[in-house]
Residue frames relative to the residue before (quaternion, step in Angstrom):
aa qw qx qy qz dx dy dz
M 1.0000 0.0000 0.0000 0.0000 0.00 0.00 0.00
K 0.2528 -0.7963 0.5384 0.1101 3.56 -0.81 1.02
V 0.2825 -0.6986 0.6269 0.1979 3.53 -1.19 0.70
L 0.2292 -0.8198 0.5155 0.0985 3.59 -0.50 1.21
V 0.7386 -0.0887 0.0911 0.6620 3.55 0.91 -0.99
P 0.6962 -0.4492 0.3041 0.4702 3.63 -1.13 0.26
N 0.8524 0.1322 -0.1419 0.4856 3.53 -0.98 1.01
V 0.6728 0.4049 -0.3140 0.5336 3.59 1.23 0.39
R 0.0025 -0.7848 0.6190 -0.0289 3.55 -0.75 1.12
L 0.2675 -0.7666 0.5727 0.1127 3.54 -1.20 0.68
Q 0.0084 -0.7451 0.6669 0.0100 3.51 -1.11 0.85
S 0.2602 -0.7714 0.5605 0.1519 3.59 -0.71 1.02
L 0.0230 0.7627 -0.6438 0.0568 3.56 -0.73 1.17
Y 0.6828 -0.3310 0.1138 0.6413 3.49 1.00 1.17
A 0.7381 0.1439 -0.0986 0.6517 3.60 0.75 -1.02
N 0.5813 -0.5933 0.4303 0.3534 3.54 -1.23 0.43
V 0.1221 -0.7377 0.6606 0.0668 3.52 -1.13 0.84
Y 0.1687 -0.8093 0.5594 0.0612 3.57 -0.74 1.08
L 0.2181 -0.7515 0.6159 0.0914 3.51 -1.03 0.99
L 0.0505 -0.8372 0.5422 -0.0510 3.56 -0.29 1.30
S 0.0901 -0.7932 0.6019 0.0205 3.54 -0.84 1.03
S 0.0925 0.7638 -0.6359 0.0614 3.54 -1.11 0.75
P 0.6767 -0.4660 0.3448 0.4539 3.59 -1.19 0.15
A 0.6499 0.5334 -0.3149 0.4403 3.59 1.19 -0.51
G 0.7409 -0.3657 0.2332 0.5128 3.60 1.20 -0.31
R 0.5469 -0.6074 0.4810 0.3172 3.53 -1.39 -0.18
L 0.0716 -0.8059 0.5872 -0.0246 3.56 -0.76 1.14
L 0.1974 -0.7355 0.6372 0.1185 3.55 -1.01 0.92
V 0.1574 -0.7709 0.6104 0.0913 3.56 -0.94 0.91
D 0.8353 0.0110 -0.1264 0.5349 3.50 -0.59 1.37
S 0.3229 -0.7817 0.5204 0.1175 3.52 -1.27 0.53
G 0.5488 -0.6594 0.3818 0.3439 3.58 1.23 0.27
A 0.6456 -0.5237 0.4036 0.3820 3.52 -1.38 -0.02
W 0.6838 -0.5358 0.3289 0.3704 3.55 -1.18 0.69
P 0.6601 0.5101 -0.3529 0.4236 3.71 0.79 -0.76
Y 0.6886 0.4490 -0.2714 0.5006 3.60 1.25 -0.35
A 0.3084 0.8032 -0.4784 0.1758 3.61 1.24 0.20
A 0.6261 0.5321 -0.3546 0.4463 3.63 1.00 -0.69
R 0.6488 0.4931 -0.3168 0.4853 3.58 1.02 -0.76
F 0.6223 0.5261 -0.3446 0.4661 3.57 1.04 -0.70
D 0.6015 0.5594 -0.3484 0.4516 3.57 1.06 -0.73
R 0.6537 0.5054 -0.3171 0.4655 3.59 0.97 -0.81
I 0.6181 0.5235 -0.3449 0.4743 3.58 1.06 -0.71
L 0.6352 0.5265 -0.3318 0.4574 3.58 0.93 -0.84
R 0.6747 0.4947 -0.2920 0.4635 3.58 0.95 -0.86
D 0.7503 0.4299 -0.2300 0.4464 3.56 0.79 -1.05
F 0.7300 0.4175 -0.2324 0.4886 3.60 0.99 -0.86
A 0.1381 -0.8370 0.5120 0.1350 3.57 1.20 -0.63
P 0.0276 0.8467 -0.5306 0.0268 3.61 0.63 1.08
D 0.4771 -0.6403 0.5218 0.3004 3.52 -1.27 0.49
A 0.7860 -0.0366 0.0324 0.6162 3.58 1.22 -0.46
V 0.2506 -0.7097 0.6329 0.1817 3.52 -1.36 0.37
L 0.1473 -0.7749 0.6106 0.0708 3.56 -0.80 1.04
L 0.2072 -0.7688 0.5979 0.0930 3.55 -0.81 1.07
T 0.3833 -0.7583 0.4792 0.2203 3.56 -0.53 1.17
H 0.7665 -0.1456 0.0970 0.6180 3.57 1.13 -0.69
A 0.6368 -0.6223 0.3469 0.2948 3.54 -1.29 0.42
H 0.4085 0.7084 -0.5007 0.2839 3.65 1.12 -0.04
V 0.5747 -0.6742 0.3485 0.3060 3.55 -0.87 1.01
D 0.6120 0.5441 -0.3780 0.4319 3.63 1.10 -0.41
H 0.7094 0.4073 -0.2502 0.5180 3.60 1.26 -0.30
S 0.7721 0.3402 -0.1660 0.5104 3.59 1.17 -0.52
G 0.3789 0.7880 -0.4386 0.2076 3.59 1.27 0.03
G 0.7402 0.3858 -0.2324 0.4993 3.59 1.11 -0.57
A 0.3755 0.7704 -0.4645 0.2231 3.59 1.26 -0.03
Y 0.6219 0.5594 -0.3548 0.4176 3.60 0.99 -0.73
R 0.5936 0.5588 -0.3678 0.4473 3.59 1.16 -0.55
A 0.6441 0.5045 -0.3199 0.4777 3.58 0.97 -0.83
A 0.6382 0.5293 -0.3314 0.4503 3.59 0.98 -0.83
R 0.6289 0.5413 -0.3358 0.4458 3.59 1.01 -0.77
H 0.6944 0.4531 -0.2617 0.4940 3.58 1.11 -0.70
G 0.5011 -0.6758 0.4152 0.3462 3.58 1.25 -0.04
I 0.4152 0.6983 -0.4771 0.3352 3.58 1.22 0.42
P 0.4954 -0.6705 0.4504 0.3197 3.63 -0.75 0.90
L 0.1914 -0.7551 0.6202 0.0926 3.54 -1.05 0.91
L 0.0976 -0.8050 0.5849 0.0190 3.56 -0.73 1.09
A 0.1589 0.7592 -0.6191 0.1228 3.56 -1.03 0.85
H 0.5946 -0.5373 0.4444 0.4003 3.54 -1.25 0.40
P 0.5832 -0.6147 0.3932 0.3570 3.63 -0.93 0.79
L 0.6148 0.5615 -0.3596 0.4212 3.63 1.06 -0.59
E 0.6765 0.4731 -0.2878 0.4855 3.60 1.24 -0.31
H 0.5047 0.7097 -0.4108 0.2700 3.59 1.17 -0.42
A 0.6599 0.5387 -0.3314 0.4056 3.60 0.84 -0.91
Q 0.6739 0.4652 -0.3019 0.4881 3.57 1.04 -0.66
L 0.6329 0.5335 -0.3334 0.4513 3.59 1.06 -0.69
T 0.7188 0.4216 -0.2487 0.4938 3.59 1.07 -0.68
G 0.5211 -0.6585 0.4054 0.3613 3.60 1.22 -0.26
E 0.3642 0.7155 -0.5109 0.3073 3.57 1.19 0.38
I 0.7722 0.0940 -0.0527 0.6262 3.56 1.13 -0.72
H 0.1923 -0.7569 0.6154 0.1069 3.55 -1.25 0.49
D 0.1877 0.7862 -0.5493 0.2123 3.54 0.07 1.34
L 0.1895 0.7925 -0.5431 0.2026 3.57 0.04 1.34
P 0.2922 -0.8095 0.4835 0.1599 3.63 -0.56 1.09
Y 0.5832 0.5527 -0.3816 0.4569 3.60 1.12 0.55
P 0.5267 -0.2833 -0.7903 0.1334 1.60 -1.52 1.99
A 0.6652 -0.5270 0.3519 0.3949 3.55 -1.19 0.58
G 0.8382 0.1975 -0.1652 0.4808 3.52 -0.98 0.95
R 0.7067 0.3915 -0.2653 0.5263 3.62 1.25 0.12
P 0.0767 -0.8524 0.5155 0.0423 3.59 0.55 1.14
E 0.6070 0.5642 -0.3713 0.4187 3.61 1.08 -0.61
I 0.6482 0.4867 -0.3185 0.4914 3.59 1.10 -0.67
G 0.6119 0.5508 -0.3424 0.4528 3.56 1.04 -0.77
R 0.6527 0.5033 -0.3193 0.4677 3.58 0.97 -0.80
M 0.6366 0.5184 -0.3296 0.4662 3.59 1.02 -0.76
V 0.6453 0.5154 -0.3207 0.4638 3.58 0.95 -0.86
S 0.6510 0.5164 -0.3161 0.4579 3.57 0.93 -0.89
R 0.6773 0.4990 -0.3010 0.4491 3.59 0.87 -0.90
A 0.6460 0.5396 -0.3210 0.4342 3.59 1.12 -0.61
H 0.6506 0.5354 -0.3131 0.4382 3.60 1.20 -0.38
P 0.5276 -0.6136 0.4752 0.3455 3.60 -1.05 0.70
K 0.2249 -0.7685 0.5883 0.1127 3.54 -1.05 0.82
V 0.3986 -0.6840 0.5492 0.2677 3.55 -1.33 0.04
S 0.5260 -0.6309 0.4640 0.3317 3.55 -1.16 0.52
A 0.6331 -0.5573 0.3807 0.3791 3.54 -1.18 0.56
D 0.6813 0.4956 -0.3104 0.4403 3.59 0.99 -0.71
A 0.5820 0.5589 -0.3803 0.4521 3.61 1.28 -0.06
L 0.6811 0.5026 -0.2683 0.4599 3.58 1.27 -0.42
R 0.1200 -0.7468 0.6492 0.0808 3.50 -1.23 0.67
A 0.4988 -0.6616 0.4736 0.2987 3.56 -1.08 0.67
A 0.0909 -0.7501 0.6528 0.0540 3.54 -1.11 0.83
Y 0.1147 -0.8221 0.5575 0.0139 3.55 -0.62 1.16
P 0.5749 -0.5765 0.4462 0.3716 3.61 -1.07 0.65
G 0.7406 0.3603 -0.3009 0.4808 3.53 -0.97 0.93
E 0.5878 0.5565 -0.3719 0.4545 3.57 1.22 -0.36
T 0.3173 -0.7067 0.5918 0.2229 3.55 -1.30 0.34
V 0.0761 -0.7876 0.6115 0.0015 3.55 -0.83 1.07
L 0.8329 -0.1662 0.0663 0.5237 3.56 -0.48 1.23
G 0.7718 -0.3748 0.1609 0.4878 3.54 0.95 0.98
W 0.6745 0.4702 -0.2790 0.4961 3.60 1.27 -0.23
E 0.3720 -0.7226 0.5398 0.2194 3.56 -0.96 0.90
V 0.3761 -0.7076 0.5557 0.2213 3.56 -0.93 0.95
V 0.1218 -0.8027 0.5837 0.0027 3.56 -0.84 1.11
S 0.4073 -0.7050 0.5302 0.2365 3.58 -0.97 0.89
L 0.0316 0.8009 -0.5938 0.0707 3.59 -0.81 1.07
P 0.1115 0.8542 -0.5038 0.0648 3.63 0.80 0.91
G 0.4613 0.6553 -0.5288 0.2795 3.50 -1.36 0.36
H 0.6937 0.4049 -0.2576 0.5371 3.55 0.75 -1.03
T 0.7235 -0.0724 0.0124 0.6864 3.52 1.20 -0.77
P 0.6537 -0.5454 0.3316 0.4066 3.62 -1.11 0.44
G 0.8058 0.2891 -0.1411 0.4972 3.59 0.97 -0.79
Q 0.2750 0.7849 -0.5221 0.1890 3.59 1.12 0.43
I 0.0400 -0.7857 0.6172 -0.0057 3.54 -1.04 0.91
G 0.1499 -0.7353 0.6454 0.1424 3.51 -1.38 0.23
V 0.3472 -0.7113 0.5541 0.2577 3.55 -1.28 -0.21
L 0.1778 -0.7939 0.5811 0.0225 3.53 -1.16 0.80
M 0.1742 0.7460 -0.6360 0.0925 3.52 -1.14 0.81
D 0.8677 -0.0099 -0.0038 0.4970 3.56 -0.98 0.91
G 0.7335 -0.4469 0.2359 0.4546 3.58 0.94 0.90
V 0.5956 0.5155 -0.3736 0.4899 3.61 1.27 0.18
L 0.0913 -0.8090 0.5806 -0.0024 3.56 -0.60 1.20
V 0.1978 -0.7183 0.6568 0.1163 3.55 -0.85 1.05
A 0.1523 -0.8974 0.4140 -0.0082 3.49 -0.06 1.44
A 0.3872 -0.7330 0.4864 0.2760 3.61 1.24 0.09
D 0.7399 -0.3843 0.2852 0.4727 3.60 -1.03 -0.76
A 0.2964 0.7178 -0.5522 0.3033 3.55 1.07 0.75
V 0.7758 0.0250 -0.0169 0.6303 3.57 1.27 -0.39
I 0.2479 -0.7537 0.5958 0.1243 3.55 -1.21 0.66
G 0.3220 -0.7466 0.5499 0.1909 3.58 -0.97 0.83
A 0.0441 0.7816 -0.6196 0.0574 3.57 -0.98 0.91
R 0.7003 -0.4729 0.3196 0.4287 3.57 -1.26 0.27
D 0.7397 0.3855 -0.2259 0.5032 3.58 1.07 -0.69
G 0.7661 -0.3764 0.1977 0.4820 3.59 1.16 0.41
A 0.7538 -0.3887 0.3078 0.4313 3.53 -1.28 -0.54
H 0.0319 -0.7820 0.6224 -0.0011 3.54 -1.12 0.75
L 0.3888 -0.6408 0.5936 0.2929 3.51 -1.37 0.22
P 0.5512 -0.5347 0.4907 0.4116 3.59 -1.19 0.33
R 0.6364 -0.5286 0.3962 0.3983 3.56 -1.19 0.55
A 0.6330 -0.5615 0.3788 0.3749 3.55 -1.11 0.72
A 0.6413 0.5445 -0.3282 0.4297 3.59 1.00 -0.78
Y 0.7011 0.4559 -0.2617 0.4817 3.59 1.18 -0.48
N 0.6340 0.5070 -0.3325 0.4801 3.58 1.27 -0.06
A 0.4924 -0.6555 0.4826 0.3082 3.58 -0.94 0.84
D 0.7760 0.0127 0.0286 0.6299 3.58 1.08 -0.81
H 0.2501 -0.8243 0.4872 0.1440 3.57 0.00 1.29
A 0.6141 0.5368 -0.3537 0.4578 3.59 1.04 -0.68
Q 0.6571 0.4899 -0.3075 0.4834 3.57 0.98 -0.79
A 0.6188 0.5350 -0.3421 0.4623 3.61 1.06 -0.70
R 0.6359 0.5085 -0.3284 0.4788 3.59 1.02 -0.75
Q 0.6473 0.5189 -0.3154 0.4608 3.57 0.98 -0.84
T 0.6367 0.5209 -0.3239 0.4673 3.59 1.00 -0.79
L 0.6379 0.5201 -0.3307 0.4619 3.60 0.96 -0.81
R 0.6639 0.4943 -0.3100 0.4677 3.58 0.94 -0.83
R 0.6335 0.5186 -0.3322 0.4683 3.57 1.06 -0.70
M 0.6201 0.5306 -0.3326 0.4726 3.58 1.06 -0.73
A 0.6419 0.5429 -0.3209 0.4361 3.57 1.01 -0.83
E 0.6915 0.4679 -0.2736 0.4775 3.59 1.16 -0.52
M 0.5428 0.6286 -0.4003 0.3873 3.59 1.25 -0.17
D 0.4661 -0.6527 0.5226 0.2892 3.55 -1.21 0.55
L 0.1485 0.8215 -0.5204 0.1798 3.56 0.13 1.34
R 0.2315 -0.7481 0.5941 0.1841 3.53 -1.30 0.30
A 0.7889 0.0233 -0.0437 0.6125 3.60 1.25 -0.22
V 0.1507 -0.7609 0.6272 0.0709 3.55 -1.13 0.79
L 0.1364 -0.8102 0.5697 0.0219 3.56 -0.64 1.18
P 0.2107 -0.8413 0.4882 0.0977 3.58 -0.20 1.28
G 0.6382 -0.5426 0.4003 0.3716 3.53 -1.35 0.22
H 0.7626 0.1121 -0.0825 0.6317 3.57 1.27 -0.40
G 0.7726 0.3270 -0.2505 0.4832 3.56 -1.04 0.75
G 0.6739 -0.5344 0.3590 0.3624 3.50 -1.37 0.06
P 0.7020 -0.4660 0.3269 0.4280 3.56 -1.30 0.21
L 0.2564 -0.7636 0.5811 0.1160 3.52 -1.20 0.69
T 0.4155 -0.6654 0.5523 0.2820 3.52 -1.22 0.50
P 0.6203 -0.5220 0.4077 0.4202 3.60 -1.17 0.37
G 0.6185 0.5577 -0.3469 0.4313 3.59 1.04 -0.69
Q 0.6436 0.5093 -0.3265 0.4689 3.59 1.00 -0.73
V 0.6462 0.5014 -0.3216 0.4770 3.58 1.01 -0.75
R 0.6532 0.5068 -0.3193 0.4632 3.59 0.94 -0.86
K 0.6294 0.5380 -0.3413 0.4448 3.60 0.98 -0.79
R 0.6869 0.4705 -0.2906 0.4715 3.57 0.89 -0.91
A 0.6570 0.5180 -0.3127 0.4498 3.58 0.96 -0.83
G 0.6744 0.5123 -0.2895 0.4460 3.58 1.12 -0.60
Q 0.5428 0.6142 -0.4123 0.3977 3.58 1.21 -0.17
R 0.6051 -0.6016 0.3793 0.3578 3.55 -1.04 0.79
E 0.7774 0.1722 -0.1018 0.5963 3.58 0.94 -0.85
V 0.0466 0.8009 -0.5932 0.0668 3.55 -0.52 1.17
């Protein structure tokens, strides 16, 4: 487990899971992929979060959410993501161009009940962290922000050569995803923590946002 900035730790469960501490409490951001559910269970036991915030409903970020629900830990997500988290709909863009396989993959994953979910809206504060709207990758994708540290979900991807967007085929609205990246580039940040890959500097995000094709 890596310590990225004070009070922020990272555990990779295929997708990044962030352990956030503040005087207001302990917040887990995302729950990793289903094959890592046992490891997520250990995080739940050891970190003892007050809540789990799901940035979006893709299974690599929400695969362990049912474990948190079993423990009675509040699950927070934007309402636009709830139907996929509960299994009312199965809309998964993986693999690209094969929606029928994406639907099968989604159906194979454990879901959570509607009464286990709570709505998280942009502008709200959750355990000291401000909820931020980051749509494009999915319609209701959110992140959290405190003291210039943005947990950015799949609004941006970290790589050795800097910041990237997910492929257009993996974004619900690629134009909106580009707009979100540009909005992030204008924010007063000191660190950007993506849903995949290592932490990014604001300069890396600005560089990517300034490219003609992002």
